[in-house]
Backbone as CSV, one residue per row, in Angstrom:
resi,resn,N_x,N_y,N_z,CA_x,CA_y,CA_z,C_x,C_y,C_z
1,MET,-121.199,-15.365,-24.218,-120.109,-17.066,-24.951,-118.737,-16.010,-25.846
2,GLU,-119.316,-14.593,-26.579,-118.462,-14.272,-27.291,-116.906,-13.867,-26.231
3,LEU,-117.360,-13.312,-24.883,-116.386,-12.886,-23.853,-115.908,-14.220,-23.843
4,ILE,-116.382,-15.023,-23.893,-115.113,-16.037,-23.135,-114.307,-16.519,-24.060
5,TYR,-114.359,-16.450,-25.277,-113.535,-16.924,-26.349,-112.317,-15.642,-26.255
6,PHE,-113.477,-14.453,-25.886,-112.229,-13.196,-25.724,-111.041,-13.301,-24.578
7,ILE,-111.695,-14.196,-23.720,-110.669,-14.065,-22.763,-109.459,-14.962,-22.861
8,ILE,-110.224,-16.371,-22.725,-109.342,-17.724,-23.941,-108.606,-17.112,-24.800
9,GLY,-108.535,-15.904,-25.857,-107.736,-16.317,-26.899,-106.425,-15.184,-26.520
10,LEU,-107.315,-14.157,-24.974,-106.393,-12.970,-24.644,-105.370,-13.867,-23.826
11,ILE,-105.405,-14.848,-23.260,-104.542,-15.821,-22.430,-103.308,-16.335,-23.132
12,ILE,-104.621,-16.981,-24.149,-103.188,-17.916,-24.911,-102.552,-16.891,-25.389
13,THR,-102.959,-15.825,-26.550,-101.974,-14.500,-26.969,-100.575,-14.181,-26.210
14,GLY,-101.681,-13.731,-24.627,-100.357,-13.141,-23.650,-99.859,-14.406,-23.572
15,ALA,-99.522,-15.417,-23.263,-98.618,-16.779,-22.924,-97.348,-16.524,-24.275
16,ILE,-98.376,-16.814,-25.431,-97.098,-16.887,-26.862,-96.098,-15.248,-26.621
17,PHE,-96.695,-14.258,-26.515,-95.627,-13.364,-26.978,-94.970,-12.882,-25.262
18,GLY,-95.894,-13.773,-24.106,-94.571,-13.694,-22.889,-93.533,-13.981,-22.885
19,ALA,-94.194,-15.734,-23.630,-92.722,-16.708,-23.498,-91.740,-16.042,-24.906
20,LEU,-92.293,-15.240,-25.821,-91.239,-14.748,-26.756,-90.129,-14.032,-26.141
21,GLY,-90.870,-12.957,-25.584,-90.985,-11.970,-25.050,-89.763,-11.987,-23.316
22,ARG,-89.951,-13.703,-23.105,-89.065,-14.082,-22.245,-87.650,-15.022,-22.975
23,LEU,-87.701,-15.139,-24.206,-86.668,-16.197,-24.455,-85.831,-14.928,-24.858
24,ALA,-86.370,-13.634,-25.564,-85.260,-12.346,-26.476,-84.668,-12.249,-25.598
25,VAL,-84.581,-11.662,-24.292,-83.737,-11.097,-22.846,-82.980,-12.488,-22.305
26,PRO,-82.089,-12.206,-23.018,-81.014,-13.182,-21.543,-81.285,-12.945,-20.123
27,GLY,-80.767,-14.089,-19.880,-80.133,-14.051,-18.370,-81.876,-14.317,-17.506
28,PRO,-81.746,-15.041,-16.214,-82.840,-15.558,-15.283,-84.078,-14.895,-15.117
29,ASN,-84.938,-15.551,-15.702,-86.356,-15.106,-16.058,-87.132,-15.534,-14.971
30,PRO,-87.084,-15.611,-13.536,-88.195,-16.461,-13.196,-89.471,-15.881,-12.356
31,MET,-90.652,-15.982,-14.068,-91.454,-15.140,-13.586,-92.769,-16.885,-13.548
32,SER,-93.561,-16.786,-13.118,-94.929,-17.522,-13.180,-95.459,-17.095,-14.242
33,ILE,-96.276,-18.245,-14.631,-97.378,-18.216,-15.815,-98.006,-17.245,-15.872
34,GLY,-98.865,-16.857,-14.552,-99.446,-16.055,-14.614,-99.069,-14.340,-14.805
35,MET,-97.641,-13.891,-14.168,-96.735,-13.396,-14.664,-96.286,-13.050,-16.358
36,THR,-96.272,-14.347,-16.862,-95.393,-14.473,-18.235,-96.982,-13.561,-19.442
37,ILE,-98.150,-14.675,-18.338,-98.911,-14.515,-19.507,-99.500,-12.167,-19.653
38,LEU,-99.134,-12.228,-18.527,-99.656,-10.633,-17.613,-99.079,-9.523,-19.058
39,VAL,-97.481,-9.905,-19.034,-96.306,-9.154,-19.918,-96.225,-9.744,-21.149
40,GLY,-96.841,-10.891,-21.417,-97.383,-10.611,-22.836,-98.583,-10.259,-23.201
41,ILE,-99.611,-9.686,-22.362,-100.853,-9.147,-22.468,-99.925,-7.991,-22.749
42,GLY,-99.248,-6.783,-22.209,-99.074,-5.972,-21.881,-98.379,-5.569,-23.009
43,GLY,-97.184,-6.221,-23.847,-96.107,-6.183,-25.150,-97.154,-6.517,-25.560
44,ALA,-98.127,-6.968,-26.303,-98.934,-7.677,-27.237,-99.852,-5.825,-27.412
45,PHE,-99.922,-5.022,-26.363,-101.172,-4.075,-26.421,-99.940,-3.053,-26.932
46,LEU,-98.766,-3.383,-26.310,-97.676,-1.769,-26.547,-96.939,-1.677,-27.894
47,GLY,-96.795,-3.750,-28.743,-96.412,-3.838,-29.945,-97.559,-3.057,-30.991
48,GLY,-99.191,-3.466,-30.318,-100.170,-3.192,-31.298,-100.165,-1.109,-31.763
49,LEU,-100.485,-1.085,-30.263,-100.413,0.255,-30.419,-99.039,1.211,-31.299
50,VAL,-97.976,0.542,-31.265,-97.309,1.636,-31.983,-97.072,1.213,-33.718
51,ALA,-97.206,-0.159,-33.958,-97.860,-0.086,-35.041,-98.726,-0.022,-35.959
52,VAL,-99.934,0.587,-34.936,-100.871,1.554,-35.525,-99.972,2.693,-35.894
53,LEU,-99.401,3.206,-34.969,-99.055,4.768,-35.163,-98.085,4.741,-35.904
54,LEU,-97.460,3.547,-36.640,-96.493,3.673,-37.858,-97.079,3.023,-38.780
55,GLY,-98.587,2.268,-38.844,-99.712,2.054,-40.139,-99.023,0.732,-40.581
56,ALA,-98.255,0.407,-39.611,-98.000,-1.148,-39.925,-99.014,-2.475,-40.111
57,SER,-98.547,-3.833,-40.715,-99.407,-4.579,-40.670,-98.522,-5.856,-41.071
58,GLY,-99.436,-6.892,-40.844,-99.133,-8.472,-41.221,-97.897,-8.613,-40.131
59,ILE,-96.272,-9.151,-40.889,-95.613,-10.323,-39.666,-94.723,-8.722,-38.957
60,ILE,-95.224,-7.597,-39.641,-94.024,-6.486,-38.428,-95.104,-6.066,-37.325
61,VAL,-96.323,-6.116,-37.364,-97.087,-6.246,-36.477,-97.114,-7.306,-35.545
62,PHE,-96.507,-8.643,-35.372,-96.709,-9.599,-34.616,-95.112,-9.476,-34.443
63,ILE,-94.122,-8.835,-34.798,-92.474,-8.340,-34.267,-92.557,-7.156,-33.911
64,LEU,-93.398,-6.533,-33.776,-93.585,-5.365,-32.142,-94.172,-5.719,-31.653
65,GLN,-94.570,-6.927,-31.606,-96.082,-7.047,-30.421,-94.752,-8.219,-29.568
66,ALA,-94.178,-8.804,-29.910,-93.218,-10.102,-29.229,-91.538,-8.588,-28.570
67,LEU,-91.640,-7.235,-29.295,-90.600,-6.907,-29.457,-90.735,-5.945,-28.164
68,GLY,-91.955,-5.645,-27.715,-92.867,-5.197,-26.577,-92.746,-5.845,-25.484
69,ALA,-93.376,-7.015,-25.794,-92.844,-7.825,-24.313,-92.210,-7.976,-23.780
70,ALA,-90.952,-8.193,-25.214,-89.529,-8.227,-24.636,-88.630,-7.090,-23.810
71,LEU,-89.388,-5.988,-24.038,-89.158,-4.266,-23.754,-89.623,-5.020,-21.882
72,ILE,-90.867,-5.150,-22.258,-91.237,-4.769,-21.026,-90.251,-5.997,-19.714
73,VAL,-90.092,-7.173,-20.115,-89.426,-8.009,-19.335,-88.124,-7.667,-18.836
74,TYR,-87.699,-6.412,-20.210,-85.902,-6.270,-19.667,-86.121,-5.218,-18.616
75,LEU,-87.207,-4.287,-18.743,-87.519,-3.282,-17.900,-87.766,-3.948,-16.546
76,MET,-88.190,-4.991,-16.240,-88.518,-5.534,-15.544,-86.909,-6.155,-14.576
77,GLN,-87.004,-6.587,-15.423,-85.274,-7.134,-14.583,-84.202,-5.900,-14.805
78,ARG,-84.116,-4.816,-14.788,-83.798,-4.053,-14.827,-84.209,-3.502,-13.586
79,ARG,-85.305,-2.739,-13.325,-86.166,-2.252,-12.270,-85.949,-3.539,-10.734
80,GLY,-85.529,-4.675,-11.016,-85.563,-5.644,-10.034,-86.496,-6.103,-9.659
81,GLY,-88.517,-5.984,-10.585,-89.049,-6.616,-10.424,-89.337,-8.032,-10.362
82,VAL,-88.544,-8.912,-10.895,-88.514,-10.744,-11.221,-87.389,-10.544,-10.748
83,ARG,-87.235,-10.991,-9.210,-86.313,-11.577,-8.384,-86.023,-13.373,-8.499
84,PRO,-85.056,-13.691,-8.614,-84.968,-15.259,-8.243,-85.289,-16.061,-7.071
85,ARG,-85.847,-16.841,-6.958,-86.437,-17.153,-5.644,-85.420,-17.929,-5.178
86,THR,-85.244,-17.787,-3.736,-84.140,-18.272,-2.958,-85.054,-19.400,-1.746
87,TYR,-83.992,-20.624,-1.310,-84.952,-21.302,-0.186,-83.769,-21.654,0.400
């Protein structure tokens, strides 16, 4: 039962940080919700790791996690990993 709560929390956290990361980077971001969640999870992990290395706590951790997600979105756009859909 605890694993289910962990997975649900991970999905919600990923969605929040993924959305914040997408909002922080200008330009089109045609990602699916699944990709947004994965970007958010990766950004939260990256920002959390930087926060631990810096010894940060509180709101600084939240900001670093959102910046981590924004960095991943930026790198994906730059690399061309996210392409607009053409019909």
